[in-house]
C-alpha positions as CSV (number, residue, x, y, z in Angstrom):
1,M,-3.0,8.7,0.7
2,G,-6.5,9.0,-0.8
3,L,-6.9,12.7,-0.1
4,A,-3.4,13.3,-1.6
5,A,-4.4,11.4,-4.8
6,R,-7.7,13.3,-5.1
7,L,-5.8,16.7,-4.7
8,M,-3.3,15.7,-7.3
9,E,-6.0,14.6,-9.7
10,Q,-7.8,18.0,-9.2
11,N,-4.5,19.6,-10.4
12,D,-4.3,17.4,-13.5
13,L,-1.8,14.9,-12.2
14,S,-2.9,11.3,-12.8
15,T,-2.6,8.9,-9.9
16,V,-3.0,5.3,-9.0
17,V,-3.1,3.9,-5.5
18,L,-1.6,0.5,-4.7
19,T,-3.8,-0.9,-1.9
20,P,-4.9,-4.0,-0.1
21,M,-8.3,-2.2,0.5
22,P,-9.5,-1.2,-2.9
23,E,-13.2,-0.8,-1.9
24,F,-12.2,1.7,0.8
25,H,-10.1,3.8,-1.5
26,N,-12.9,3.6,-4.1
27,A,-15.4,4.9,-1.5
28,V,-13.2,7.9,-0.8
29,G,-13.0,8.9,-4.4
30,I,-9.7,7.4,-5.7
31,P,-9.8,7.5,-9.5
32,R,-7.7,4.4,-10.0
33,S,-6.7,1.6,-7.7
34,A,-4.3,-1.3,-8.2
35,A,-5.6,-3.9,-5.7
36,I,-3.0,-6.3,-4.3
37,E,-3.7,-9.1,-1.8
38,Y,-0.5,-8.6,0.2
39,P,-0.3,-7.9,3.9
40,F,-0.8,-4.3,5.0
41,A,2.8,-3.7,5.9
42,R,4.2,-5.0,2.6
43,P,2.1,-3.6,-0.3
44,V,5.0,-3.9,-2.8
45,G,6.4,-7.2,-1.5
46,Q,8.9,-8.8,0.7
47,V,12.0,-7.1,2.1
48,N,15.1,-7.4,-0.1
49,D,13.1,-8.7,-3.1
50,S,13.9,-5.8,-5.5
51,A,12.9,-7.8,-8.6
52,G,9.5,-8.7,-7.1
53,Q,8.9,-5.1,-5.9
54,R,9.8,-3.8,-9.3
55,H,7.3,-6.1,-10.9
56,V,4.5,-5.0,-8.5
57,L,5.3,-1.3,-9.2
58,E,5.3,-2.0,-13.0
59,Q,1.9,-3.5,-12.8
60,A,0.6,-0.6,-10.6
61,L,1.9,1.8,-13.2
62,A,0.3,-0.2,-16.0
63,T,-3.0,0.3,-14.1
64,L,-2.5,4.0,-14.3
65,E,-2.0,3.7,-18.1
66,Q,-4.8,1.2,-18.8
67,A,-7.7,2.3,-16.5
68,D,-10.4,3.9,-18.6
69,T,-13.2,4.8,-16.2
70,P,-13.3,6.8,-12.9
71,G,-13.1,4.6,-9.8
72,E,-11.7,1.7,-11.8
73,I,-10.1,-1.1,-9.7
74,R,-7.7,-3.5,-11.2
75,H,-6.8,-6.5,-9.2
76,L,-3.1,-7.4,-9.6
77,D,-2.4,-11.1,-10.0
78,F,0.1,-11.6,-7.1
79,T,0.0,-14.1,-4.3
80,W,1.9,-13.6,-1.1
81,P,4.6,-16.3,-1.2
82,E,4.4,-17.7,2.3
83,D,2.0,-18.2,5.2
84,P,1.6,-14.7,6.7
85,K,2.0,-16.2,10.2
86,K,5.6,-17.2,9.3
87,T,6.6,-13.8,8.0
88,N,9.1,-11.8,10.1
89,W,7.3,-8.4,10.2
90,H,9.6,-6.6,12.6
91,P,12.9,-5.1,11.6
92,P,15.9,-5.9,13.8
93,E,15.8,-2.4,15.3
94,I,12.8,-0.3,16.3
95,S,12.1,2.8,14.2
96,P,13.5,6.1,15.4
97,I,10.0,7.6,16.0
98,I,9.0,4.7,18.2
99,K,12.3,4.8,20.0
100,Q,11.9,8.5,20.7
101,N,8.4,8.0,22.0
102,L,8.8,4.7,23.7
103,D,8.3,6.0,27.3
104,T,5.0,7.7,26.3
105,I,3.8,4.6,24.5
106,K,4.5,2.4,27.5
107,K,2.5,4.8,29.7
108,M,-0.6,4.6,27.5
109,N,-3.2,2.2,28.6
110,V,-4.2,0.6,25.3
111,S,-6.4,-2.4,25.5
């Protein structure tokens, strides 16, 4: 994501990165970051919460409009609405790419 943003900026396209890791993105040269303290898998919010997701995206775009200095980080004022331990992270069905490679994944010795 960071490299794509830098390439786009070099070609006169303004970018903003919505990230839970603003310091990392700043270190790799992202011109503008909208920092959000949401879990990694849910940077725009909870599943099926289109109003909440829209609000997050509007605030991220406002960062694009309001950021004045290179490397600026704006912390968005959002709080994850529940204990992350109680969040159901997994969809009811595995993703097609995981399903296609499941045998290979099972054979890997990851510890």
